[in-house]
N, C-alpha and C positions, 0 to 999 in steps of 0.2 A: 795345148794352146793356153798360155798364161797371160796373153795380152788382152786388155779390155778394149771395147769399141768407143770411139768418140767421133766428133765432127772433123771435116777436112782440115780445119785450121789447127787442130791439135794432134793430128796423126803424125807419129814420128817413126813408125816402122812399116815397111811393106814386105811382101814375100814373093818368092818365085821358085819354080822348079829348077832342078839342074838342067843343063843343056840337053842331056839325053834321058828324058823321063822314062820310067818303066811302066809297062802295062800291068797294073796291079792285079787285075782279074786273071790275066793269062798266067801269072805266077802264083795262083791261089793254092797250089799244092805244097808250096814251101811252108816249113814249120814256123817261120818268122816273117814279118812284113818286109818286103823289098821296097816299099814306098816310104822311104824315110829321107828323101832328098829335097825337102822344102827348106829354102834359105830365107832368113829374115835379114833385112838390111835397113840402115837408117835413111830416112827421107828428109831429116832436118837435124840440126845440132841438138844433142840430148845432154843435159847437165846431170852431174852426180846427184842422186837422190830423187830425180824426176821420174814420175810414172810413165811407162812406155805404152802408147796406144797404137792400135791398128784399126782397120775398118771391117765391119761385118757385112758391108754392102749397103750402107745408108740406114736411114731411120725406118725403112720398110721392114728390115730384119726384126725390129722391135714391135712394130704395129701388127705384123702378122702373128706374133706370139702374144699379143695383148699385154706387152710389158711397158709400163709407163717409163718415160725417159725425161730427165731434167739435165740437159747439157747446154753449153754455151751456143750462141748463134753460130752457124757454120761459116758465116762471113766475117766474124769478129776477129780481126787480125791481132787484137790486143789480148785475146784469151790466153791464159797461161795454164799449163798442165799442173795438177796437184803434185806436191813433192814433200819429202821428208828432209829435215836437217840430218846431216850425216851421223851425228851423235844419236839421234832418235832411231835412225835406220839400223844402226849397229845393235840396238837393243831388241828390235822386233823382227828384223829381216834376216834372210839366209841367202848367201851369195850363190847364184846359179853357176857362176864360173868356177866354183870349187870342184866341179866335176865336168867331164867332157865325154862326148860320144865318139867312138872309134871302132874299127873292126875288132871283134872279140878274139881273145886268145883261146876260146873254147871251140872245138870242132862243131860245125853245123849250127852255131849259135848266131850267125850273122853279125850284127853289131852289138856292142856292149857299152856299159858306163864305166868310166875310169876316174880315179882320183886325180885332181889337179894340184893337190897339196897333201901334206901329211895330216892324218887324223889320229887322235888318241881313242882308246877304247871308251865308249860311252858318248862320244861326240855325235851330233846330228850330221850325217854326211850329206843328205839332201832331203827335201820335203816336196811332196806332190799332192796337189788337190785331186780329189777323186769324184767321179760321177757314179751315181747309183742307177743300175740298169736291171730290167727283168731278165733273169738268166735264160728263161725259155725263148725270149726274143733274140738274145745274143746267139744262142745255139742255132736258131733258124737262120740268122744272118751269116753264120760261119760256114755255110755251104760254099760260098765264094769269097770268104774273107778270113783273116786270121785273128779277128778281134777277140775271140774267146781265149786265145793263147796269152793275151795281155791282161785279161781280167783276173780278179781274185774271187773265187767262188768255190763252194763245195759242189762237186759233180753228183754227189749222192743225195744231198738233202737241201731243202729250201729252194727259193727262187731269187735270191739276192746275188747280184754280181756287181763288183765295184771295179771301175776302170780308171787307173792313174793317168792323168793327162799331162804330167811333166816328164822330164827325161828319166825319171825313176822307172818308167815303163821299159827302159832298155837294160835294166839289171837282169843278168842271166842267172841260171841255176848252178849251184855247186852243192856237194854234200856238206853237212853241218861242220865237219872237221876242217873244211876248206873255206866255206862261206864266211864273209866278214861283216855282214849287216843283217839286221832283223827289223821287222815292221812294228811300229807303235802308232796308235792314233795320236793326232796332234791338233790342237785348237789354238789359233792365233788370238782370237778374242772370245769365241763362243765356249760355252761349257760342254765338254766332250760328252759327259754322261747324259745331258739333256738331249743332245743330238742323237746319240745312240739309242735312246729310249723311244724315239719317234718311229712310227710305222714306216716300213720301207717304201710304201706307195707314196707317202708324203715326201720322203727323201728323193724318190725318183722324179717327182714333179717339181723339185726345186729349180728356180731360175738360174742358179749358179751352183758351183760345187759347195756342198754343205759342210764338208769336213776335209781334213788333210791327213796324210800318212807321213810320219817321219821315219827315215831309215837310219837306224842307230848302229854305230860301229860296235861289233862284238869283240874286236881285237884291234890293235894298232894297225893302221893302213898307211902305206907309203905312197908318195906321189907317183903317178903313172901306173899304179896297181889297179887291176880290174875289180869293180865292185860286184859282189855276188851274194846271193841268199839261197836258202833251201826252199824249193818249191813244194815240198811235202811228199808224203808216201804215195798218195793217189797219183800225183803227176809223175813220180819216178817210175811207178809200175806201168803207166800209160806210155811213157817214153820208151821203156824197155821193149814193150810189145810192138811199138812202132818200128824200132830198129830191127827187130826180128822180121817184120814184114818187108822192110827195105832189103834185107839180106836175101830173103826169098825171091823178091823181084829181080835182084841182080843175078842170082844163081840160075833162075829159070828163064831169064831174059824176057820178062813180062813187060808189056808196054804200058800197063796201067800203074801209075805211081800213087801209092796211098797218101792220104792227107793226115796230118797230125792236128787234132783239135782237142785241146784240154786246158782248163783253167788252172791257175796257180792256186794251190790249196791254202786256205787261211790257217795261220798257226792256231794251236789249241787255245781256246778262250778269247780269240781275237774278235769273232763275231758274237753278238749277244745270242743267247740260247734260242730265243723265240724266232730268230731269223731262219733257223733250220726247220721250223714247223710250217713254213709256207709251202704249200704243195700246188703244183700246176699240172693240168692235163690239157695239152694244146694251149688255147688262149684263156682257159678258165682256171682261176686260181682261188684257193681257199687260204685266207689269212687268219691268224689266231686272234686278231684284234678287230 
């Protein structure tokens, strides 16, 4: 969800489900989310460089969270959305339409992210804001959801899970020899090192995404090619064990379908070392700071 909230006079995007919505919970055994059919549509004319707004449910959404707001009067028909000049936007922005979501070419992967144009090695393919979540709570919530499968976290150490909220969450796994992007921290205006030095509890309590991840092309990518990355050895081993269980279910004609729940492993050196020192038992956590 990359659209910010504003008052009715400035809302330019709405959303709706597909005509045949899926019961997300009834498909919770799937290794990937089947609930990806939310469509955003324009509610008014949008000009190039203009920020796109939607509604979070009115000002109550903010007051319930004790978030101060300073937005134009909702009945001000002359209010204008903030915008960039196109030459400014070209310097600081990244085009979401450079990639698109479509059925993956990888078996059992659901949907994937594809290149909408050619990229050279070293190019930023896409950028995603991330949310910081307590890993133990994500694991608890994963009984009936696949949210853990979209998080980046060590399953062995620490209590930090980061959740990409852009289309980059649709990037599927491939082995390093085939994968064509890798993750790097990205800061539009903030100092990355300052953000990463903060206690994860502070990052979890942020009112907005405190940092972004850039997905960098590790080789030349052609238009319409699927974007993939390596999910790490922990994930590969977990997926192999899951496939073995599925084969056993098929051979023995068992009715119980196993669930796959495993986070994407952060690349070596991606997480600050002290993030791995946070330990949790149930709801009780010990932080090094």
